[in-house]
N, C-alpha and C positions, 0 to 999 in steps of 0.2 A: 285114238288109233290113227296111224298114218294114212294118207291118201296117195295112192300110186296111179300113174298114167300108163296105159298100154295102147299099142297100135297093132291092128290086125294086118298081117302080111298079105292076106288074100283080098279083103275088101277095102282096106285103108282106114277103117273106123278107128277113131281115137276115143277112148273112154277111160273113166276113172273108177277105181275100186278101193274101198276102204278095207284094209287088212291089218291084222295083228303082225308084229314083227316075226312071230313064230309060224305064221301061215306060209305055206308054199306059194311061190309065184303062180299066177294064172298061166294056163297053157293054151286055152282055146277062146276064140271070139264068142261073145254072147249073142251076136247076130247071125253069123254064118258058120261058126264052128272052126274057122281057120286058125292057124298058128298065130299067137300074139307075142310081141316083144315088149318088155318093160322099158319105158322111156325115162330119160334123165330130165328132171324138171327143175325149174328155178325155185329157189327158196321162197317160202310164203311170207317172209318178213325181211325188213332191212333196218339197219341202225342208222338213224339220222340225227343231226343236231349235236349239241354239246353233250347232253346226257350224263351218264354215270361218271365218265372221266373228269369232266369239268366240275362235277358236284362233290368232289372230295374223295374220289376213289384212291388216289395216290396220297402218300404221306409227304410229298414235296412241300416246302414252305411256300407261302403265298408270294407271288411274283407278278410284277406288272409287265414283264417282258423286256426289262431293261438289260443293259450290258454289264451289270455288276457281277462280281465273282461268285456271289451267293446264288446266282440264278443260272450257273453254267449247265447244270443238269436238267433245267426246267424246259419242257417242250415249248412253252411260250417264248423263251429266249431264242430257241432255234428257229421258230416260225415267226417271231415277232418282227 
């Protein structure tokens, strides 16, 4: 289940709530009962390193990043 962040407009409390996608958004603060607003949060993951792309995701021929005509469409040739 996703984890959502809310902030109370009355007391300023920021809290998290685990809810189903089908659940209605929360409307009141669990501490003071004031109106809450759902916050937009950063993603909980990031893609780093070579990963799936460098490990054969594309069908491009093997290339060393040279200037040969066969490597024209290769990302390594453009960045190499």
